[in-house]
C-alpha positions, 0 to 999 in steps of 0.5 A: 760263718756270717755272710758279708755284703758290700754296700755303696750308697753315695747319696742321701737318697741312695742311703734311704733306698739301700736301708729299705732293702737292707732292713728286709734282708736282715729280717731274713738273714740277721747273720749278714754283715754289711759294710761300705758307704752309706748314711744315717739310715744304714748306720742305724741298721748296724752297717759298718761305714768306711765313709758317710754319704754326706762326705760324698755329696760331690756333683758336677764335672768341676766339683769332681775335678776339685775333689779328685784326690779325696775320691781316689783315696776313698776308692783305695780304702774301699778296695783295701776293705773289700780285699780284707773282708772278702764279701759274698756280693756287692750291692751298688745303689745309683751313684754311677761314677764311683759305682761303675768303677767299683763294679769293674773291680768286683768283676775282676775279683769274681764277686757278684755285683747287684746294681740297684737304680740304674745309671741313667745312660738313657740320658747321657753317657750311653757308652756306659752300657758296655761296662754295665753289660761286662761288670754287672751281674744283676741290674735292678731298675726302677722305671719300666721304660728302662727294661726295653732300653737295656734289652736293646743293648743286650742287658737283661734288666729287671723292673722292681718298681720305684722305692718312693712308692713304698716309702710314701705308702708308710706315711700318714698325714693330718688333713689340710684343715688340721695343718692350717689350724696347727699353724694358725693359718686361714683357710683361704691362704695360698701355700707355696712349697720351696724344695731347693734340693739336698745338696749345698751346691744346688741350694746356693744356686737355686734357693735365692731365685726361689726366694726372689720369686716368693717376694714377688708372689707375696705382693700379689697373694696371701701366701705362706711358704712351706720350706723343705729343709734337708735335715743333714745340712747345717744352717750355713747352707741356708744363710740366704733366708736371713735376707727374706725375713719379710716372707712368711715361711714355715719349715716342714719336712719335704713330704709335708711340703708336697702334701699341703702345697697348692704349688711347689717350686722344686729343684730337678731330681728325685723330689720332682718324682716324689712331688709327682706321687703327691700330684702337687702342681709344680715348677721344676727349676735347675741351675748350676755353675756355667761350666757344668751347664755348658758341659751338660748341654753337650752330653745330655740328650734328653728333651726334658730333664725332670723325672716328673715329665720323663715318667709322665710323657715318656723318655723321648717326648718333648711334651711337658706336664710341668714347666722346666726352668733351666739355667738362665731361665731359672731366675726369680722373674721367670719363676714368678711368671710361671707361678702366676700362670698356675695360681691364676688358672685353677683348671690348668692346675687341676689338669696338671694334678690329674696327669701327675697322679695318673703317671704314678701308676708307671712307678707302682710295684709291691714292695721293691725293697723286698724284691731286691732283698730276695735277689741279694739272698740268692747271692749270699 
């Protein structure tokens, strides 16, 4: 009989990371049937998806409340599928709100839970460690500092490395000269990256401010903007671009933005970590609804919010390699001011690049997807 594995990857990044693991798993165990929640990449591997990750792109306290009925229905359907399919193990990736709830359900059924990409309880909701200790059989973490944190709480976390290192190793890019030639750009042009996020809610708050800063920068420099568009979002998420036709904008993949930009404006999240791996000087920006922000200020205990600064300077440090502009500071004028400080100071930009590339070593691991797949095999 084939073995069955439940997977829950509720975000686009989770789908990508889960797919790397499942691809490795299926090489060794092609008899495994995968079902649950995922996106395009898991579907391409043959996973039977009850819901798509794109339907689960719900962020912030307010949005969760608005979609509570839908989320309850999803959980009810998932539990029914689990009882029907009786998987040998559950593989949960990030997305802690729903995944910790499902972990409790699996624990009560006696189904082993493998959790990959830990809930960031070192940043907020530290009380969740009790649920992790009780309900999760194997905790596989992607930052080396997480091991010591969880050990302090009596949890045996295993550092497997960050999958972004593995994914980037598979990529190849043309030279910058080739890129400039392809787009008929002069060699002295400034390339500024725009990475406004992968969720429509983020883009609505942040992209307009990035574009306002871009308009100001275009008056001071010969500049072209490299725009990293999320492939799963439609044109409606980017309607604000129609108001900035005066800017020279080239749409690229996010990784091309990171590879070729002299400076990147990056929404806080995984993209800051990926940008770190490229060593691109960046300004981290984040803005959300006021109620979400006020609640977040009460519960988040970190001095820095961007993964780039946390990885480079440590969990409790207030030092920064890259500037962070949060909420009221995340406006066009402040982004412009910080961008000029970097663009006008090549020595500072070079130092930032060096520090980011040095911090990349904190993420390094040979083939984390293979390591995680080997753990899954133990339970299958």
